[in-house]
Predicted model as a PDB file, atoms N, CA, C, CB and O in Angstrom, pLDDT in the B-factor column:
MODEL        1                                                                  
ATOM      1  N   MET A   1     101.028 120.411  80.876  1.00 55.00           N  
ATOM      2  CA  MET A   1     101.890 121.005  81.592  1.00 55.00           C  
ATOM      3  C   MET A   1     101.817 120.918  83.494  1.00 55.00           C  
ATOM      4  CB  MET A   1     101.726 122.375  80.988  1.00 55.00           C  
ATOM      5  O   MET A   1     102.567 120.738  84.453  1.00 55.00           O  
ATOM      6  N   ASN A   2     100.357 121.187  83.176  1.00 60.00           N  
ATOM      7  CA  ASN A   2      99.763 121.157  85.247  1.00 60.00           C  
ATOM      8  C   ASN A   2     100.445 119.230  85.518  1.00 60.00           C  
ATOM      9  CB  ASN A   2      96.735 121.264  85.598  1.00 60.00           C  
ATOM     10  O   ASN A   2     100.973 118.782  86.535  1.00 60.00           O  
ATOM     11  N   ALA A   3     100.173 118.543  84.278  1.00 63.00           N  
ATOM     12  CA  ALA A   3     100.204 116.930  85.023  1.00 63.00           C  
ATOM     13  C   ALA A   3     101.881 117.132  85.386  1.00 63.00           C  
ATOM     14  CB  ALA A   3      99.745 115.184  83.670  1.00 63.00           C  
ATOM     15  O   ALA A   3     102.255 116.676  86.467  1.00 63.00           O  
ATOM     16  N   MET A   4     102.596 117.609  84.761  1.00 59.00           N  
ATOM     17  CA  MET A   4     103.925 117.570  84.987  1.00 59.00           C  
ATOM     18  C   MET A   4     104.543 118.167  86.069  1.00 59.00           C  
ATOM     19  CB  MET A   4     104.449 117.983  84.053  1.00 59.00           C  
ATOM     20  O   MET A   4     105.517 117.634  86.600  1.00 59.00           O  
ATOM     21  N   LEU A   5     104.067 119.253  86.467  1.00 58.00           N  
ATOM     22  CA  LEU A   5     103.901 119.483  87.867  1.00 58.00           C  
ATOM     23  C   LEU A   5     103.555 118.944  88.892  1.00 58.00           C  
ATOM     24  CB  LEU A   5     103.415 120.089  88.009  1.00 58.00           C  
ATOM     25  O   LEU A   5     104.324 118.924  89.853  1.00 58.00           O  
ATOM     26  N   ASN A   6     102.475 118.446  88.941  1.00 63.00           N  
ATOM     27  CA  ASN A   6     101.770 117.511  89.738  1.00 63.00           C  
ATOM     28  C   ASN A   6     102.987 116.266  90.098  1.00 63.00           C  
ATOM     29  CB  ASN A   6     100.331 116.939  88.821  1.00 63.00           C  
ATOM     30  O   ASN A   6     103.329 116.003  91.251  1.00 63.00           O  
ATOM     31  N   THR A   7     103.453 115.692  89.065  1.00 69.00           N  
ATOM     32  CA  THR A   7     104.208 114.511  88.858  1.00 69.00           C  
ATOM     33  C   THR A   7     105.282 115.269  90.051  1.00 69.00           C  
ATOM     34  CB  THR A   7     104.786 114.085  87.022  1.00 69.00           C  
ATOM     35  O   THR A   7     105.274 115.025  91.257  1.00 69.00           O  
ATOM     36  N   ALA A   8     106.045 116.095  89.440  1.00 65.00           N  
ATOM     37  CA  ALA A   8     107.424 116.624  90.066  1.00 65.00           C  
ATOM     38  C   ALA A   8     106.917 117.036  91.679  1.00 65.00           C  
ATOM     39  CB  ALA A   8     108.136 118.181  89.062  1.00 65.00           C  
ATOM     40  O   ALA A   8     107.667 116.595  92.549  1.00 65.00           O  
ATOM     41  N   SER A   9     106.417 117.371  91.881  1.00 72.00           N  
ATOM     42  CA  SER A   9     105.614 117.738  93.288  1.00 72.00           C  
ATOM     43  C   SER A   9     105.571 116.533  93.815  1.00 72.00           C  
ATOM     44  CB  SER A   9     104.081 118.388  93.229  1.00 72.00           C  
ATOM     45  O   SER A   9     106.396 116.609  94.725  1.00 72.00           O  
ATOM     46  N   GLY A  10     104.937 114.990  93.826  1.00 69.00           N  
ATOM     47  CA  GLY A  10     104.781 114.287  94.085  1.00 69.00           C  
ATOM     48  C   GLY A  10     106.276 113.332  94.141  1.00 69.00           C  
ATOM     49  O   GLY A  10     106.418 112.570  95.097  1.00 69.00           O  
ATOM     50  N   ILE A  11     107.188 113.404  93.248  1.00 70.00           N  
ATOM     51  CA  ILE A  11     108.361 112.868  93.580  1.00 70.00           C  
ATOM     52  C   ILE A  11     109.198 113.621  94.412  1.00 70.00           C  
ATOM     53  CB  ILE A  11     108.980 112.562  92.542  1.00 70.00           C  
ATOM     54  O   ILE A  11     110.200 113.139  94.941  1.00 70.00           O  
ATOM     55  N   ARG A  12     108.899 114.578  94.528  1.00 73.00           N  
ATOM     56  CA  ARG A  12     109.691 115.682  95.747  1.00 73.00           C  
ATOM     57  C   ARG A  12     109.174 114.911  96.888  1.00 73.00           C  
ATOM     58  CB  ARG A  12     109.137 117.620  95.845  1.00 73.00           C  
ATOM     59  O   ARG A  12     109.904 114.024  97.331  1.00 73.00           O  
ATOM     60  N   SER A  13     107.747 115.161  97.564  1.00 72.00           N  
ATOM     61  CA  SER A  13     107.222 114.738  98.746  1.00 72.00           C  
ATOM     62  C   SER A  13     107.353 113.062  98.725  1.00 72.00           C  
ATOM     63  CB  SER A  13     105.694 115.321  98.885  1.00 72.00           C  
ATOM     64  O   SER A  13     107.180 112.392  99.743  1.00 72.00           O  
ATOM     65  N   PHE A  14     107.621 112.593  97.664  1.00 66.00           N  
ATOM     66  CA  PHE A  14     108.113 110.918  98.056  1.00 66.00           C  
ATOM     67  C   PHE A  14     109.456 110.717  98.572  1.00 66.00           C  
ATOM     68  CB  PHE A  14     108.124 109.917  96.747  1.00 66.00           C  
ATOM     69  O   PHE A  14     109.763 109.808  99.343  1.00 66.00           O  
ATOM     70  N   LEU A  15     110.534 111.929  97.948  1.00 67.00           N  
ATOM     71  CA  LEU A  15     111.612 111.701  98.506  1.00 67.00           C  
ATOM     72  C   LEU A  15     112.060 112.064  99.442  1.00 67.00           C  
ATOM     73  CB  LEU A  15     112.224 111.818  98.030  1.00 67.00           C  
ATOM     74  O   LEU A  15     113.183 111.714  99.805  1.00 67.00           O  
ATOM     75  N   ARG A  16     110.952 113.254 100.412  1.00 70.00           N  
ATOM     76  CA  ARG A  16     111.292 113.623 101.701  1.00 70.00           C  
ATOM     77  C   ARG A  16     110.824 112.869 102.487  1.00 70.00           C  
ATOM     78  CB  ARG A  16     111.003 114.748 102.056  1.00 70.00           C  
ATOM     79  O   ARG A  16     111.282 112.932 103.628  1.00 70.00           O  
ATOM     80  N   ASP A  17     109.901 112.019 102.244  1.00 66.00           N  
ATOM     81  CA  ASP A  17     108.865 111.455 103.307  1.00 66.00           C  
ATOM     82  C   ASP A  17     109.856 110.187 104.513  1.00 66.00           C  
ATOM     83  CB  ASP A  17     107.352 110.478 102.167  1.00 66.00           C  
ATOM     84  O   ASP A  17     110.349 109.086 104.269  1.00 66.00           O  
ATOM     85  N   ASP A  18     109.824 110.669 105.266  1.00 66.00           N  
ATOM     86  CA  ASP A  18     110.755 109.301 106.273  1.00 66.00           C  
ATOM     87  C   ASP A  18     109.997 108.649 106.809  1.00 66.00           C  
ATOM     88  CB  ASP A  18     111.739 109.613 107.513  1.00 66.00           C  
ATOM     89  O   ASP A  18     110.503 107.872 107.620  1.00 66.00           O  
ATOM     90  N   GLU A  19     108.943 108.615 106.714  1.00 68.00           N  
ATOM     91  CA  GLU A  19     108.390 107.387 107.664  1.00 68.00           C  
ATOM     92  C   GLU A  19     108.454 106.241 107.746  1.00 68.00           C  
ATOM     93  CB  GLU A  19     107.466 107.247 107.745  1.00 68.00           C  
ATOM     94  O   GLU A  19     107.918 105.695 108.710  1.00 68.00           O  
ATOM     95  N   GLY A  20     109.182 105.421 106.689  1.00 69.00           N  
ATOM     96  CA  GLY A  20     109.946 104.039 107.250  1.00 69.00           C  
ATOM     97  C   GLY A  20     110.874 104.727 107.342  1.00 69.00           C  
ATOM     98  O   GLY A  20     111.450 104.431 106.296  1.00 69.00           O  
ATOM     99  N   ALA A  21     111.300 105.230 107.671  1.00 73.00           N  
ATOM    100  CA  ALA A  21     113.344 105.237 108.342  1.00 73.00           C  
ATOM    101  C   ALA A  21     113.425 104.570 109.733  1.00 73.00           C  
ATOM    102  CB  ALA A  21     114.196 107.227 108.765  1.00 73.00           C  
ATOM    103  O   ALA A  21     114.302 103.806 110.138  1.00 73.00           O  
ATOM    104  N   GLN A  22     111.888 105.200 110.643  1.00 80.00           N  
ATOM    105  CA  GLN A  22     111.895 104.613 111.852  1.00 80.00           C  
ATOM    106  C   GLN A  22     111.934 102.852 112.183  1.00 80.00           C  
ATOM    107  CB  GLN A  22     110.750 105.206 112.355  1.00 80.00           C  
ATOM    108  O   GLN A  22     112.316 102.336 113.233  1.00 80.00           O  
ATOM    109  N   VAL A  23     111.433 102.163 110.985  1.00 82.00           N  
ATOM    110  CA  VAL A  23     111.785 101.220 110.732  1.00 82.00           C  
ATOM    111  C   VAL A  23     112.653 100.499 110.552  1.00 82.00           C  
ATOM    112  CB  VAL A  23     111.523 101.166 110.355  1.00 82.00           C  
ATOM    113  O   VAL A  23     112.783  99.489 111.243  1.00 82.00           O  
ATOM    114  N   VAL A  24     113.267 100.733 109.835  1.00 83.00           N  
ATOM    115  CA  VAL A  24     114.726 100.419 109.034  1.00 83.00           C  
ATOM    116  C   VAL A  24     115.749 100.527 110.267  1.00 83.00           C  
ATOM    117  CB  VAL A  24     115.177 101.710 107.634  1.00 83.00           C  
ATOM    118  O   VAL A  24     116.580  99.630 110.412  1.00 83.00           O  
ATOM    119  N   GLU A  25     115.700 101.627 111.171  1.00 88.00           N  
ATOM    120  CA  GLU A  25     116.456 101.940 112.414  1.00 88.00           C  
ATOM    121  C   GLU A  25     116.489 101.098 113.021  1.00 88.00           C  
ATOM    122  CB  GLU A  25     116.146 102.815 113.169  1.00 88.00           C  
ATOM    123  O   GLU A  25     117.502 100.411 113.158  1.00 88.00           O  
ATOM    124  N   TYR A  26     114.996 100.800 113.781  1.00 90.00           N  
ATOM    125  CA  TYR A  26     114.812 100.016 114.849  1.00 90.00           C  
ATOM    126  C   TYR A  26     115.282  98.405 114.330  1.00 90.00           C  
ATOM    127  CB  TYR A  26     113.214 100.205 115.350  1.00 90.00           C  
ATOM    128  O   TYR A  26     116.004  97.735 115.068  1.00 90.00           O  
ATOM    129  N   ALA A  27     114.913  97.986 113.304  1.00 91.00           N  
ATOM    130  CA  ALA A  27     115.535  96.854 112.612  1.00 91.00           C  
ATOM    131  C   ALA A  27     117.149  96.496 112.848  1.00 91.00           C  
ATOM    132  CB  ALA A  27     115.317  97.141 111.156  1.00 91.00           C  
ATOM    133  O   ALA A  27     117.665  95.397 113.048  1.00 91.00           O  
ATOM    134  N   LEU A  28     117.825  97.963 112.745  1.00 93.00           N  
ATOM    135  CA  LEU A  28     119.111  97.771 112.841  1.00 93.00           C  
ATOM    136  C   LEU A  28     119.685  97.500 113.947  1.00 93.00           C  
ATOM    137  CB  LEU A  28     119.640  98.604 112.436  1.00 93.00           C  
ATOM    138  O   LEU A  28     120.558  96.668 114.195  1.00 93.00           O  
ATOM    139  N   ILE A  29     118.919  98.575 114.905  1.00 95.00           N  
ATOM    140  CA  ILE A  29     119.051  98.345 116.384  1.00 95.00           C  
ATOM    141  C   ILE A  29     118.812  97.034 117.198  1.00 95.00           C  
ATOM    142  CB  ILE A  29     118.236  99.191 116.918  1.00 95.00           C  
ATOM    143  O   ILE A  29     119.284  96.881 118.324  1.00 95.00           O  
ATOM    144  N   ILE A  30     117.907  95.922 116.441  1.00 95.00           N  
ATOM    145  CA  ILE A  30     117.722  95.088 116.900  1.00 95.00           C  
ATOM    146  C   ILE A  30     118.909  93.725 116.135  1.00 95.00           C  
ATOM    147  CB  ILE A  30     116.239  95.116 116.850  1.00 95.00           C  
ATOM    148  O   ILE A  30     119.258  92.645 116.612  1.00 95.00           O  
ATOM    149  N   ALA A  31     119.178  94.230 115.120  1.00 95.00           N  
ATOM    150  CA  ALA A  31     120.176  93.073 114.632  1.00 95.00           C  
ATOM    151  C   ALA A  31     121.353  93.341 115.520  1.00 95.00           C  
ATOM    152  CB  ALA A  31     120.628  93.122 112.925  1.00 95.00           C  
ATOM    153  O   ALA A  31     121.835  92.397 116.146  1.00 95.00           O  
ATOM    154  N   VAL A  32     121.856  94.541 115.630  1.00 95.00           N  
ATOM    155  CA  VAL A  32     123.130  94.349 116.658  1.00 95.00           C  
ATOM    156  C   VAL A  32     123.035  94.057 117.945  1.00 95.00           C  
ATOM    157  CB  VAL A  32     123.875  95.411 116.774  1.00 95.00           C  
ATOM    158  O   VAL A  32     123.986  93.589 118.571  1.00 95.00           O  
ATOM    159  N   VAL A  33     121.644  94.354 118.575  1.00 95.00           N  
ATOM    160  CA  VAL A  33     121.811  93.743 119.893  1.00 95.00           C  
ATOM    161  C   VAL A  33     121.687  92.085 119.807  1.00 95.00           C  
ATOM    162  CB  VAL A  33     120.669  94.380 120.895  1.00 95.00           C  
ATOM    163  O   VAL A  33     122.407  91.381 120.516  1.00 95.00           O  
ATOM    164  N   SER A  34     120.673  91.491 118.840  1.00 91.00           N  
ATOM    165  CA  SER A  34     121.014  90.334 118.737  1.00 91.00           C  
ATOM    166  C   SER A  34     122.376  89.587 117.757  1.00 91.00           C  
ATOM    167  CB  SER A  34     119.857  89.968 118.438  1.00 91.00           C  
ATOM    168  O   SER A  34     122.353  88.384 117.499  1.00 91.00           O  
ATOM    169  N   ILE A  35     123.273  90.309 117.385  1.00 90.00           N  
ATOM    170  CA  ILE A  35     124.893  89.721 117.316  1.00 90.00           C  
ATOM    171  C   ILE A  35     125.040  89.917 118.745  1.00 90.00           C  
ATOM    172  CB  ILE A  35     126.217  90.637 116.268  1.00 90.00           C  
ATOM    173  O   ILE A  35     124.772  88.966 119.480  1.00 90.00           O  
ATOM    174  N   ILE A  36     125.469  91.133 119.296  1.00 91.00           N  
ATOM    175  CA  ILE A  36     126.019  90.874 120.573  1.00 91.00           C  
ATOM    176  C   ILE A  36     125.608  89.872 121.676  1.00 91.00           C  
ATOM    177  CB  ILE A  36     125.975  91.928 121.085  1.00 91.00           C  
ATOM    178  O   ILE A  36     126.475  89.290 122.328  1.00 91.00           O  
ATOM    179  N   LEU A  37     124.514  89.701 121.853  1.00 87.00           N  
ATOM    180  CA  LEU A  37     123.776  88.497 122.651  1.00 87.00           C  
ATOM    181  C   LEU A  37     124.352  87.131 121.984  1.00 87.00           C  
ATOM    182  CB  LEU A  37     121.941  88.572 122.473  1.00 87.00           C  
ATOM    183  O   LEU A  37     124.611  86.154 122.686  1.00 87.00           O  
ATOM    184  N   VAL A  38     124.506  87.136 120.775  1.00 80.00           N  
ATOM    185  CA  VAL A  38     125.240  85.632 120.534  1.00 80.00           C  
ATOM    186  C   VAL A  38     126.319  85.577 121.047  1.00 80.00           C  
ATOM    187  CB  VAL A  38     125.532  85.178 119.197  1.00 80.00           C  
ATOM    188  O   VAL A  38     126.628  84.707 121.861  1.00 80.00           O  
ATOM    189  N   VAL A  39     127.173  86.620 120.608  1.00 82.00           N  
ATOM    190  CA  VAL A  39     128.321  86.458 121.047  1.00 82.00           C  
ATOM    191  C   VAL A  39     128.469  86.451 122.333  1.00 82.00           C  
ATOM    192  CB  VAL A  39     129.013  87.193 120.593  1.00 82.00           C  
ATOM    193  O   VAL A  39     128.997  85.428 122.770  1.00 82.00           O  
ATOM    194  N   ALA A  40     128.153  87.321 123.161  1.00 82.00           N  
ATOM    195  CA  ALA A  40     128.136  87.452 124.595  1.00 82.00           C  
ATOM    196  C   ALA A  40     127.479  85.623 125.228  1.00 82.00           C  
ATOM    197  CB  ALA A  40     126.905  89.056 124.999  1.00 82.00           C  
ATOM    198  O   ALA A  40     128.253  85.420 126.163  1.00 82.00           O  
ATOM    199  N   LEU A  41     126.855  84.798 125.178  1.00 76.00           N  
ATOM    200  CA  LEU A  41     126.470  83.801 125.169  1.00 76.00           C  
ATOM    201  C   LEU A  41     127.445  82.600 124.709  1.00 76.00           C  
ATOM    202  CB  LEU A  41     125.463  83.992 124.578  1.00 76.00           C  
ATOM    203  O   LEU A  41     127.745  81.593 125.350  1.00 76.00           O  
ATOM    204  N   ARG A  42     127.870  83.005 123.367  1.00 73.00           N  
ATOM    205  CA  ARG A  42     128.822  81.994 123.125  1.00 73.00           C  
ATOM    206  C   ARG A  42     129.818  81.763 124.195  1.00 73.00           C  
ATOM    207  CB  ARG A  42     129.487  82.279 121.950  1.00 73.00           C  
ATOM    208  O   ARG A  42     130.027  80.758 124.874  1.00 73.00           O  
ATOM    209  N   ASN A  43     130.567  83.298 124.185  1.00 74.00           N  
ATOM    210  CA  ASN A  43     131.702  83.446 125.392  1.00 74.00           C  
ATOM    211  C   ASN A  43     131.238  83.072 126.693  1.00 74.00           C  
ATOM    212  CB  ASN A  43     132.223  84.918 125.580  1.00 74.00           C  
ATOM    213  O   ASN A  43     132.121  82.716 127.472  1.00 74.00           O  
ATOM    214  N   LEU A  44     130.224  83.071 127.052  1.00 75.00           N  
ATOM    215  CA  LEU A  44     129.958  82.619 128.635  1.00 75.00           C  
ATOM    216  C   LEU A  44     129.596  81.133 128.417  1.00 75.00           C  
ATOM    217  CB  LEU A  44     128.575  83.533 129.517  1.00 75.00           C  
ATOM    218  O   LEU A  44     130.106  80.400 129.264  1.00 75.00           O  
ATOM    219  N   THR A  45     128.814  80.489 127.456  1.00 68.00           N  
ATOM    220  CA  THR A  45     129.305  79.072 127.743  1.00 68.00           C  
ATOM    221  C   THR A  45     129.891  78.452 127.353  1.00 68.00           C  
ATOM    222  CB  THR A  45     128.842  78.394 127.810  1.00 68.00           C  
ATOM    223  O   THR A  45     129.642  77.268 127.583  1.00 68.00           O  
ATOM    224  N   GLY A  46     131.106  78.785 126.475  1.00 72.00           N  
ATOM    225  CA  GLY A  46     131.984  78.241 126.325  1.00 72.00           C  
ATOM    226  C   GLY A  46     132.160  77.501 125.066  1.00 72.00           C  
ATOM    227  O   GLY A  46     133.211  77.357 124.442  1.00 72.00           O  
ATOM    228  N   THR A  47     130.859  77.001 124.744  1.00 69.00           N  
ATOM    229  CA  THR A  47     130.877  76.330 123.467  1.00 69.00           C  
ATOM    230  C   THR A  47     130.495  76.858 122.164  1.00 69.00           C  
ATOM    231  CB  THR A  47     130.192  75.366 123.590  1.00 69.00           C  
ATOM    232  O   THR A  47     130.228  78.058 122.100  1.00 69.00           O  
ATOM    233  N   SER A  48     130.437  76.208 121.220  1.00 75.00           N  
ATOM    234  CA  SER A  48     129.781  76.449 120.054  1.00 75.00           C  
ATOM    235  C   SER A  48     128.506  77.232 119.934  1.00 75.00           C  
ATOM    236  CB  SER A  48     129.582  75.343 119.576  1.00 75.00           C  
ATOM    237  O   SER A  48     127.647  77.046 120.796  1.00 75.00           O  
ATOM    238  N   PHE A  49     128.249  78.222 118.811  1.00 73.00           N  
ATOM    239  CA  PHE A  49     126.777  78.566 118.834  1.00 73.00           C  
ATOM    240  C   PHE A  49     125.745  77.426 118.681  1.00 73.00           C  
ATOM    241  CB  PHE A  49     126.515  79.522 117.744  1.00 73.00           C  
ATOM    242  O   PHE A  49     124.615  77.463 119.169  1.00 73.00           O  
ATOM    243  N   ASP A  50     126.311  76.295 117.869  1.00 80.00           N  
ATOM    244  CA  ASP A  50     125.216  75.048 117.798  1.00 80.00           C  
ATOM    245  C   ASP A  50     125.038  74.133 118.680  1.00 80.00           C  
ATOM    246  CB  ASP A  50     125.369  74.265 116.827  1.00 80.00           C  
ATOM    247  O   ASP A  50     124.038  73.422 118.773  1.00 80.00           O  
ATOM    248  N   GLY A  51     126.608  74.093 119.802  1.00 79.00           N  
ATOM    249  CA  GLY A  51     126.493  73.582 121.484  1.00 79.00           C  
ATOM    250  C   GLY A  51     125.126  74.502 121.651  1.00 79.00           C  
ATOM    251  O   GLY A  51     123.990  74.128 121.358  1.00 79.00           O  
ATOM    252  N   PHE A  52     125.427  75.547 122.088  1.00 75.00           N  
ATOM    253  CA  PHE A  52     124.393  76.334 122.896  1.00 75.00           C  
ATOM    254  C   PHE A  52     123.037  76.190 122.595  1.00 75.00           C  
ATOM    255  CB  PHE A  52     124.609  77.679 122.809  1.00 75.00           C  
ATOM    256  O   PHE A  52     122.209  76.241 123.505  1.00 75.00           O  
ATOM    257  N   ILE A  53     122.635  75.981 121.188  1.00 80.00           N  
ATOM    258  CA  ILE A  53     120.955  75.755 120.865  1.00 80.00           C  
ATOM    259  C   ILE A  53     120.940  74.577 121.066  1.00 80.00           C  
ATOM    260  CB  ILE A  53     120.258  76.063 119.420  1.00 80.00           C  
ATOM    261  O   ILE A  53     119.865  74.316 121.606  1.00 80.00           O  
ATOM    262  N   THR A  54     121.622  73.564 120.919  1.00 83.00           N  
ATOM    263  CA  THR A  54     121.264  72.289 121.438  1.00 83.00           C  
ATOM    264  C   THR A  54     121.075  72.149 122.709  1.00 83.00           C  
ATOM    265  CB  THR A  54     122.064  71.433 121.158  1.00 83.00           C  
ATOM    266  O   THR A  54     120.003  71.602 122.966  1.00 83.00           O  
ATOM    267  N   ARG A  55     121.967  72.550 123.970  1.00 81.00           N  
ATOM    268  CA  ARG A  55     121.524  72.805 125.524  1.00 81.00           C  
ATOM    269  C   ARG A  55     120.656  73.330 125.517  1.00 81.00           C  
ATOM    270  CB  ARG A  55     122.218  73.454 126.416  1.00 81.00           C  
ATOM    271  O   ARG A  55     120.079  72.782 126.456  1.00 81.00           O  
ATOM    272  N   VAL A  56     119.782  74.301 125.048  1.00 82.00           N  
ATOM    273  CA  VAL A  56     118.810  75.023 125.470  1.00 82.00           C  
ATOM    274  C   VAL A  56     117.586  74.336 124.702  1.00 82.00           C  
ATOM    275  CB  VAL A  56     119.074  76.542 125.220  1.00 82.00           C  
ATOM    276  O   VAL A  56     116.479  74.500 125.216  1.00 82.00           O  
ATOM    277  N   ALA A  57     117.672  73.539 123.458  1.00 86.00           N  
ATOM    278  CA  ALA A  57     116.659  72.504 123.260  1.00 86.00           C  
ATOM    279  C   ALA A  57     116.515  71.133 124.041  1.00 86.00           C  
ATOM    280  CB  ALA A  57     116.791  72.179 122.004  1.00 86.00           C  
ATOM    281  O   ALA A  57     115.670  70.324 123.659  1.00 86.00           O  
ATOM    282  N   ASN A  58     117.065  70.948 124.777  1.00 86.00           N  
ATOM    283  CA  ASN A  58     117.307  70.086 125.644  1.00 86.00           C  
ATOM    284  C   ASN A  58     117.041  70.567 127.131  1.00 86.00           C  
ATOM    285  CB  ASN A  58     118.577  69.679 125.400  1.00 86.00           C  
ATOM    286  O   ASN A  58     116.517  69.744 127.881  1.00 86.00           O  
ATOM    287  N   CYS A  59     117.293  71.587 127.534  1.00 87.00           N  
ATOM    288  CA  CYS A  59     116.162  72.304 128.562  1.00 87.00           C  
ATOM    289  C   CYS A  59     114.721  72.337 128.117  1.00 87.00           C  
ATOM    290  CB  CYS A  59     116.504  73.850 128.806  1.00 87.00           C  
ATOM    291  O   CYS A  59     113.773  72.210 128.891  1.00 87.00           O  
ATOM    292  N   LEU A  60     114.646  72.476 127.105  1.00 88.00           N  
ATOM    293  CA  LEU A  60     113.357  73.252 126.724  1.00 88.00           C  
ATOM    294  C   LEU A  60     112.428  71.939 126.828  1.00 88.00           C  
ATOM    295  CB  LEU A  60     113.373  74.117 125.045  1.00 88.00           C  
ATOM    296  O   LEU A  60     111.336  71.863 127.392  1.00 88.00           O  
ATOM    297  N   THR A  61     113.183  70.844 126.090  1.00 88.00           N  
ATOM    298  CA  THR A  61     112.172  69.524 126.012  1.00 88.00           C  
ATOM    299  C   THR A  61     112.280  69.029 127.493  1.00 88.00           C  
ATOM    300  CB  THR A  61     112.701  68.173 124.792  1.00 88.00           C  
ATOM    301  O   THR A  61     111.533  68.171 127.962  1.00 88.00           O  
ATOM    302  N   GLY A  62     112.991  69.473 127.984  1.00 82.00           N  
ATOM    303  CA  GLY A  62     113.242  68.299 129.354  1.00 82.00           C  
ATOM    304  C   GLY A  62     114.144  67.265 129.597  1.00 82.00           C  
ATOM    305  O   GLY A  62     113.999  66.572 130.605  1.00 82.00           O  
ATOM    306  N   THR A  63     115.297  67.012 128.606  1.00 76.00           N  
ATOM    307  CA  THR A  63     116.038  65.646 128.641  1.00 76.00           C  
ATOM    308  C   THR A  63     116.864  65.825 129.335  1.00 76.00           C  
ATOM    309  CB  THR A  63     116.569  65.056 127.552  1.00 76.00           C  
ATOM    310  O   THR A  63     117.023  64.893 130.124  1.00 76.00           O  
ATOM    311  N   SER A  64     118.224  67.475 129.559  1.00 73.00           N  
ATOM    312  CA  SER A  64     118.881  67.433 130.500  1.00 73.00           C  
ATOM    313  C   SER A  64     119.335  68.843 130.222  1.00 73.00           C  
ATOM    314  CB  SER A  64     119.774  66.292 130.633  1.00 73.00           C  
ATOM    315  O   SER A  64     119.477  69.338 129.104  1.00 73.00           O  
ATOM    316  N   CYS A  65     119.572  69.497 131.533  1.00 73.00           N  
ATOM    317  CA  CYS A  65     119.608  70.786 131.662  1.00 73.00           C  
ATOM    318  C   CYS A  65     121.108  70.988 132.475  1.00 73.00           C  
ATOM    319  CB  CYS A  65     118.222  71.313 132.418  1.00 73.00           C  
ATOM    320  O   CYS A  65     121.256  71.815 133.375  1.00 73.00           O  
ATOM    321  N   ALA A  66     122.071  70.174 132.038  1.00 62.00           N  
ATOM    322  CA  ALA A  66     123.520  70.547 132.898  1.00 62.00           C  
ATOM    323  C   ALA A  66     124.444  71.316 132.129  1.00 62.00           C  
ATOM    324  CB  ALA A  66     124.396  69.229 133.354  1.00 62.00           C  
ATOM    325  O   ALA A  66     125.522  71.654 132.616  1.00 62.00           O  
TER     326      ALA A  66                                                      
ENDMDL                                                                          
END                                                                             
């Protein structure tokens, strides 16, 4: 009987534990901000996202930054 009460107490404490919730919230915030940045950069450059990535890669390798 005592082991069953300890198990029930352990399950209750596990369900109340919200320590990992902050990590999930931060991940969701980062995902939303990333999506907003991708959409904003796409609209600012006037090209597709692939074209934008190609332009950034070319600038970083020193090919051309036009």
